[in-house]
N, C-alpha and C positions, 0 to 999 in steps of 0.2 A: 407692161413697163418694168424694166429691170432696175433694182436698187443698186446703187454704187457700193461696191465692196470696200470696207475700211482697210486701207493698206497698212496703217500703223495703229495697232490697238493700244489703248491706254493701259490695259492690263499688263502689258510687257514692261511699261515704265513703273507701274505699281509694284510688280514683283521684284524688280531691280532695287527699288528703294526700301522695300521690306527686308531684303537680304543685307543691303549695305548701309541702311539708315540715312545716309546723306550721299550726295554726288554733285560733281560739277556739271556744267552745261555740256561740255565735251563728252563726259562719261555717259550722260543721259542720251545724247545723240547716238553714241556707239551702242548703247543697250537697246535703243529702239530701231536702230538701223537706218537712220536718216541724217542728212546734213542740214536740214531746214530748221532754223531756230524757232520760227513761228509755230511749226508743228509741235515742238517740245512744249512751248508755252500754252498752246491750246490744250494739250493733254494734261499738263500740270494744273491748269485752271479747272479743268473738268474734275480732277481728283481732289483738289484743294491742297495748296502747298504753302510753304514758308521759305523765305530767303534768309540766309545767315546775316547777322548784323556785324559779325567779324569777317576778316579775310575779304574785305571789299564786297561782300554780298555774293560771292561766287559759288556758294554751296546752296543746295536745295534739299528739302525734305518734305514729306507729307504731313499735314496738320495732325494726323492721327498717331504719328510716331513719337514725338517728344513727350517726355514726362517732366514737366516743368516743376521747378522748386518753388518755395514760398514766395520768391521774388518775381517769379514768372520767367525764369531763365532755364536753359537746357544746353548742355555741352556734349559734343560727340567728337572724339579725337581732336580736342583742343579747338574745335570750331563751335562758336556760340550762336544760339538761336533764342528768340524772345517771343513770348505770346503776344507782345505788342507790335511785332513786325520789325521794321528796319531800325537802325541805330538812332535816328532822329526821333522816331516815335517812342522808342524805348527810353531814351534820355528824358523826354518830356514827361512820360508816365512816372519815372523814378523821381523826378523833381517834384511833381505834383503830389505824390504819395508820401514823400519824406516828412517825418515829424518836424524836423528843424532845417529843411532844405539840405543842399549838398554843396560842398566845394568841389572843384574839378578833380583834385587828387582823391577825395573820398569816393566820388562817383566812378573814377577810373578803377579803383579797387573793387567796387561792387560789380561792374560789368566786364572787367578784365580787358578793356580796350581804352584807348585815349578818347576822351569826350570833349576836349576843349573846343574843337571846331563846331560840332553840333550844338553845344551850349551857346556859343556866340551867335550862331545862325538863328537859334530860337529866340534869343534876346532881341536881335535885330527885327525879327518877325513879330515881336511883342507877344509871343506865346508863353514866355517865362520872364521873370525880372531878375536883376542882379544888384546886389548891394555889397558895400565893403564894410565888413565887421571884423574888428581886431586886426586890421591890416590885410585881410584876405577876402577875396570875392566869394560871396555865397549866393547860390541860385535858388530862387523861390517860385512858387506858383504865381501866375499872373492874376488869379482870382483874388480879389481884394481881401475878403474875410480870411481865406486860407493863408494868404500872404502874411497877414498880421499874426495869426496863430503860429506859423512857422518861424517868423522873426522873433517872437517872444521866446519860443523854445530855444532857439539858437543863442539868444542873449543870455538866457539863464545858464546854459551849460558850457558855452565856449569860453575858454580862458587862454591867456598867453603866458607861457612859462619859458624863461630862457630865450626869448626871442622867437620861439617856434609855436605853432598852433597845436593844441591837443584836440584830437578828433572828438566828435560828439559821443560815440560809443565808449571811448576810453575815459572821458570825463565822467560819464554816468557810472561806469563800473567803479571808478575810484571813489566817487561820492558814496555809493552804496556800501562799499567796503569800509570806509571811514565811519559811516553811520552805524554799522554793525558793532563797532568797537566801543561805542558810548553807552553810558547808563541811560535809564529812562528819561530823566530830566534833561540831560545833555542832548539826547536825541531830539527832544521837543524844541530846545533852544536852537540847535543847529538847523532844524527844519525851518524855524522862524527866520533865522538869519539868511538862509538861502532864498526864502520867499521874498525878503526885502530886496535882494539883488535882482529878483525877477520882475519887480514892479507889478503892474496890474495883471492879475491872473497868475501870479507867482504861487499863491497858496495851492491852487488846483494842480499846477504842474509838479510841485514838490510832493504833494500828497500822492499823486499818481506814481511818481518814481519810487518813493520810499515805502509805499503801501500803508500810508497813514490816513486817518480821517482828516478831512480838510479843517475841521474845527480844532483839532490838535495842533496843526500847523499855525493857525491863527492865534491860539493860546500862547504858543512859544514866542511868536512875534510880539504879542502884547507884553509878555514877561520881560522881554529885552528892553522895550521902551519904558516900562514902569520901574525898572531896576529891581524887580523881585528876585532876580537870580543872584544878586550880590550878597556877599557875606555868608554863604552857606558852604559847609564842609562837604566835600565829596567822599572823603575817607570815612568809613563806618566807625562808630563809637568804639573806643578801645584799641583802635589801630595805631600804628606808628611805634617809635622807639619808646621803651619804658623809661619813666622818670628815674633819675639817679639821685639818691639822697646825699646831700653834702655832708662830709665828715670833717670835723675840725682837726687840725694837726695836733699830734701828741704834745709838741713843745708848748703850744698855747695852753693846753690843759695843765701841764706842770707849772707854768708861770702863774696861772690863776690860783692854784693850790698854795704856792709859795707866798703869794700876796696875802692870802687869808691867814696864814700862819704868823706873819710878821706884823699884821695890823694890830695896833694897841687896843686893849679891851676897853669897853665903855664903862666908866665909873658910875 
C-alpha cells in the first residue's frame, strides 16, 4: 500500500514566515504554491499561528515569532499582534487587567487601534461593564469583586479639570510629583486627604501609590479630623525677614530735651 505524498509541505510556510515574520493570506498562498485557502489554514494550524488584531486581521504569523512586551503586544511593520488573540479578546483582557478600568480613548492609545466597537460588543454580551464617571464612560471587569476594586481606583484618581478628563496615569504622576515637594508632615496630611477622597479602601490605595505605610496614611487622616495640623509653623525657627528696630525721629528727641530744660524746678 502506497502512502500519499504530501503536495504542500508545512515547512515551506514556516520558512516563509521566519524570513518575513508576517504575511497576508495571498502571500502565504504564493509562498506555498496553492490557491486553496483551506490548505493554508490547515498548515497554519499545524504550525501554530496568530492573526493580527489590527488591519482587519489580514496578517498572520507563527506563535513562536512575536516577542511580546509587558502588555502582551507585538508590532511588526505597524501591524499589531496580541498574545490574547483577536481584538475582542485583547480588549477584554486589557479591561479585566486594568487597575482602574479604561476609557475608550485610553484603551485606543494602549493598543493603537480604535476599540469603541469591541467595547460595546463586550458590554452587550455582558462580558465587561460600563459606568459613567466624571461625564465619561469607563469600562470595568464584569467580575463583581474586581469591578469594585477598579471602580474605587478610578474614583480616587480621576479628576475633571477645565471640562476635560485627566487620564489615570497622568493624574498619578502629577500627585506623586506634588507629594515629593512636601515636607514630612505635609506628606502625611496630603496622603490622609487623598485617602478621604477615596472612601473605603482609600488608605491602601494611597499607601501603594506613594510608597507609604498604611498606618502613616491613617495617621494623616486622623490629624486632619482632630485639627492637630492647625497653628503650626512650616518655616524653620529663625527663618524669614529680620526684625527692624524702630528709631524715633530726631525732632522728637530735640523736643523732649527742650521740655526738660524749660520745666520749672521743684521747690
